[in-house]
N, C-alpha and C positions, 0 to 999 in steps of 0.2 A: 704770336698772339699778343694783342694789346688790349687791356681793359681801360675804357675811358672812365677815369675816376672822377667822382664828385670833388669839387674844389675844396670844400672843407675837409674831407677825408684826406686828400692829397697834402694839404697844409699840415695836418696833424702828423701824418707819416713823416714828412720832411723834418718837422721839429724833433720827433723821436729819433730819427736817423742821425741828425746833426748832434744830438746829445749822446750818441754812441749806442743806442738801443736797437735791437732787432724789432721790426714792426711790419705788419701786413694788414690789408683789408681781408676779411674772412667770412666764410659762411654764405648766407643767402645772397648778399650783394655780388659775390663772385659767381655763384650759380646763375643768378638772373642775368648778369652781364654776358656770360657765355651763351645764354639762350637768346640774347638780343633783346632782353626786356629791360625796362628802367627800374632799378632797385628803389624800394621805398625807404630803406634804411641802409646806412653804411656802418658796419661794425668793424672794429679794429682789435687786433691782438698784438701783444708786445712782450718783450723780455723785461720791461720796466715793472718794478713792483708798484702797487697802488700808491704808496706814499711818494715814491719817486715821480710818478706821473703827476700827482697833485703839486709837488714842488716845481716840476718843469712847466706846467701850464698855469700855475697860480691858483690859489684856493678860490678866488672870486669867479673863476671860470669853471670850477669843478664841483660836481654834485656827487657825494660819496654814496652812490646808490646800492653798492653791494661789496663793500670792502672785504668782508669775510670770504667772498668768492673771487676777489681780485678785480672787481669791476668799478670803474669810475666813469661817470658821464661828464663829458666836456662840452661846454658851449663854444661853438665856433661858427662864425659867419652867419649867425641867425639860426643855426641848426643845433641839434643835440646828437652827440656821437658816443656810443658806449666803447670804452677801451678796457680790455680785460687782459690780465697777465697770463702768459702761457701757464697751463696747469694740468695736472692729472687729478683724478678723483678717487676717494676711498670707497668703502662699502656704502650701499644704499639700504639702510635698515628699513625705511618706510616705503621702499619701492618707488620713490619719487625724487628724493633729494639726497645728494651725497652727504655722508656724515662728516667728511672733512675733505679739504682740497690741499694739494701740494703744488707750489709754484715750481716751474721747471724752466730751463733755458732754451729748449728747442721747440720750435713750432710744430714739428712732426709728432712729438709726444702729445701736444695739445690736440691736434687733429684726430689722434687715435681715440679720444674719448667721445667724439661726436657721433650723432645718430646714424646718418646715411652718407654714403660716399659723395653724393652730389652736394652735400652741405659741409664736407670735410676738405675744402680747398682754400688756400690762402694765396695772396698775390701782393707783390710790390713791383715797382718799375724795374729796379735793378736785377732782381732774381727771376722775375716772371712768375709763372704759375707753380705753386707748390702743391702737388697732387699725389700723395703717396698711396692712395687707395683706389685710384682709377676713376675718380668722379667725373672727369671730362669724358672719358670713354663711355661711361654709363649714361651721361647726358646725351651723347651722340647716338647711343643705342636705344634710348628711351626705356631705361631700366632703373628701378628703385631698389637699392641694395643696402643692407646694413653694413656699417663699418665693423670689420672683424667678425666675431662670433655673434650671430643674431640673438641667440638665447641670452647671452650676457647683456647685450644692449637693451633688450626688453625687460630683463630681470632688474636691471638698474633702475629703469624708469618706464613704468607701464604706459604712460601717456604716449610714448613713442609708437605704440601699436596704432593708436588713432592717427597720429601724425603720418604714419606710413600710408594709410589709405587716403588721407587728406592730400598729401603731396602727390601721390599717384594720380588721384582724380584731377588735381589742379593742372598737371602737365599731360595727362592722358598716357602715363607710363605703365608698362608692365611691371609686376612685382617679381623680383627674384624669388624662385621657388623656395630655397632654404629660408629666406627671410619671411615669406608668407607662412611657411610651416611653423616657424617659431612664434609668429604672431598668433596663429590659431591655437597653438598649444598653451600659450601663456595668457590668453585674453581674459581668463577669469581674474587675473591680477588687476584688471581695470577697476575692481572694487576699492582699490586704495587711492584712486584718483578722485579729486573733488568733482562734484556735479557741475560746478562752474566751468572747470577746464574741459569736461566732457562736452558740455553744451557749446563751448567756444569752438572745439574741434569739429563737432557735428555740424555746426552752422557753416564753417568754412568748407567742409566736405560737400554739403548740400548746395553751396554757392558755386561749385565748380561747373565747368561747361556741360559735362555729361557724367554725373556721379553714379548712375545706377549700377554700373559694373563693379563699383567699389563699395556698394552697400552689402557687405558680406553678411550672410545669414548668422554665422557664429558670433561675429563681433557685435552686430546689432542686437543679437539675443541677450548680450550682457548689458549694453548701454540703453536699449529700449526693450526691456522684457515684456512690456505691454503689447508689443506687436508680434502677432503670430507669423511663423514662416510663410504661411499661405498668403496672409495679408501683405507681407513684404514683397513676395513674388509678384502679386498683382499690382502693387504700387510702383515698382521699379520703372516700367515703361512710361507711366504717367509722370513720374518725377523728372525723367529726362525730357519729356515733352514740354515741361514748364519752362518759363524764361529763367536764365541764369543770372547770377549776381546777387549782391547783398540785399538790394531793394526788393528782389523777388523771393527772398527767403520765406516769408509767410506762405507764399503760394506752394513752394516745394514742401514745406512742413505740412500743409493741409493735404497735399497729395499723398504724402507718406503716411499720415495719421488718420486718413479719412475713415478707415474701418473702425476706429475707436469712437466715432461720433463726437458731438460737441463736448459733452461732459468728460469723456475719456481723454480727449485732446487737451482740455484745460488741466486735468489732473497730471497728465504726463509732462506738460510744459512747466507746470508749477514745480514738479519734482526736480526738473532740470534747472529750475531757477532762471527761466527765461524772463525777459523784461515784461512788465505788465502790458506794454503796447504790443509786443510780439504775440503774447498769449491771446489777447483780445482779437487781434486781426486774424490770426490763424483760426481761432474758434469760430469767428464770423464766417470765414470762407468755408469751413467744414459744415456749419449749419446750413448755409445757403446751398451748398452743393448737394447735401443729402435731402433737402426739401423740408417742408413744414412737419411732415410725419416722421422725420429722422431716418428714412430709408432711401438709399440712392436708387434712382431709376434711369435707365438708359433712354427711356422715351421722353424724359422731361429735362431739358437743358437747365442745369443748376436747380433742379427741383421745381422749375416753373411749369405750370400746366397751361399750355397755350390755348387749349379748347375752353377751359374755365375762364381764362382771362378774356378770350374772345367773346364769350357770352356776356361778361361784364362790360366789355369795351365797345360793343356795337360795331361801328364802322372802323374802329381802330385796328381791326384785324381783317385780313383778306381771306375769306373762307373758300376752300376748294373742296367740293363734294365729289367723291368717287362712288362707285357702286358698292364698295365694301364698307367704307366708313368715312366720316367727316374728318378731314385734316385741316391744319391751319398753317398758312405761311406767315411767320411772325413779322409784324411791324413792331419793332422794339421800342417805339417812342414811349408808350405807356409803361412798359416794364422798366425802361431806363429811368423814367421819372420816379417810379415807385422806389427803385433802388437808391437813387440820389436823395430821396426823402429820408432814407434810413442811414445811408453811409456817405462818406466823402468820395470824391472822384477817384482817388488812388485806390480805394477799396473796390469800387465798381470795376475799375480796369483790371485789378488783380482777379476779381471774380470771372471776368471775361477770359483772362489768360488761363485760369484753372479750368473753366468750362471747355476751352479749346483742347487742353491736354486730356481731359476726361472723355470728351465727345468730339473727336476731330471731324466727324461728319457734319458737325454744326459750326465748323471753324469760320465760315463766311458770316454766319449770323452773329457770332461772338465778336468778330472784328467790327461788324456794323454797330453792335451794342457799345463797344468801347469808343468808337469814333463819335457816335451819337451822344453818349454821356459827356464826352469832352466838349462837344459843341453846346449842349444844353447848359452845362456848367459855366462855360465862357459867356453865354448869352444871358445868364441869370434867370433862366426860365423857372417858373414857380414849381417847386417840388416838395416844399415843406410848409407847414402851417405858418411858420414865421415869415414866409415870403408872400403870404396872402395880402391883398390890398385892404383887408379889414382885420381888426383884432377883437379881443374880448370886449373892450369898452364900446366898440361900435355895435356889437351884437346886443349888449345890454341896453344901449340907447335905442336900438330897434325893437326892444321889447322881449328879448330872450332873457329868462330868469337867470340870475347869478347862480353859480354852482357848477357841478360836474357836467351839466348839460351844455355849457359853453364850449367845452372841449369837443364834445361829440358833434356839435354843429360845425365847428371849425374843420374838423376832420371830414365831415360830409361835404363841406364846401371845397376842400382840397381835392377830394375824390372827383367831384364834378369838374373842377378846373383841369385836373390831370387827364380826364377822359374827354375834355374839350366840349362839355355840355354848355359851358358859358365861359367868358373870358375872365381873366384875373383883373377885374376892374371894380372899383368900389360900388358903383350903382348897380352893376350886374349882380354882384355878390349879395348886396342887401335885398335885391329883388328875389334872389334865390332863397334867402333866409325866409322871406314871406311865403314862398311856395312850400318850403320844408315845414314851416309852422302849420300851414293849411292842410298838409298831408298827414 
């Protein structure tokens, strides 16, 4: 087995070896390489003490990022590499950080302190893979297992409980039963983890390809107490049906928190100290999905009432009348333009993705909405007051009194343009102003 190492990491290992120190790449970069993935970061561990490492590489290349824990960051070939001295750890009084570390000469002692077997492997070219806890076999079997005694690992650092589910979701692995049992029994200890770290792990979990199976009711009950077990159970299939990845995180958060409504969603995400942008985007998605009255309806895609819009839109909707009731086949042009009047294209497309997840029977309509919104946005079609061919000064010159009435007239003009009652052209809009004044 050969791991194709990053050039910078390989050069740093060679320098350490030539100086007589033991050194390896370690952790996530080894795991990802064995999975055939490209590592984002290459971390190294070594028998060299931090000061010895700084002397070897030169202080101009070294950043003393964590000397008390044995870590030096080295600038090499345009990249940054963390190099940490082999160590063991003392007690964890706060349930998150070791009270003290002890530097040791053997990499195996260092690997024994790590969280999961798949993260407790080291490698260099001469010795090959150092895997004392069966991490490679667990990778091949698709199992996530704690190193050593699971209770000890989670008692040391409660954040590892969330990392357990996040890594399992990322790779689609099963969780080793004793490891899962320990996580369940100790999950109350998550109260000693900062909300920032909880938010970070939750975001990574929700960004996984199919996280629903890893949204454990007991664990979520601690980190998201606002969410009832019934609401979580209902949300799981919707979460999985949403797009994956970091850019789609607000969509999955909205799917997960939909039962809380807009206000509840905002309170929860503020408590987790999410970014203002994430809070606003997620709250908008929840508001639109639940509709203007705040109650979700399976009969209204994203809370949109096509019959009411059809009545407003005239020929903008194709009406199909059956013996039982009037139904509407949606022409999403008007709806798309109204949405683009309130939100940017990314938000509208996220709304369409959430709508598809919530109401898969409308998937074709939401796909059409997303494509249409993209085309309207690219063509610069008028969807906002600011895009009208007239402005407030033009209206005052046409005799509209200054004041709040200006805005109302502009909004009425926009509504007419969106419903294609007249084109977005200066003379046509000024003529429409006279008609509005006359009426």
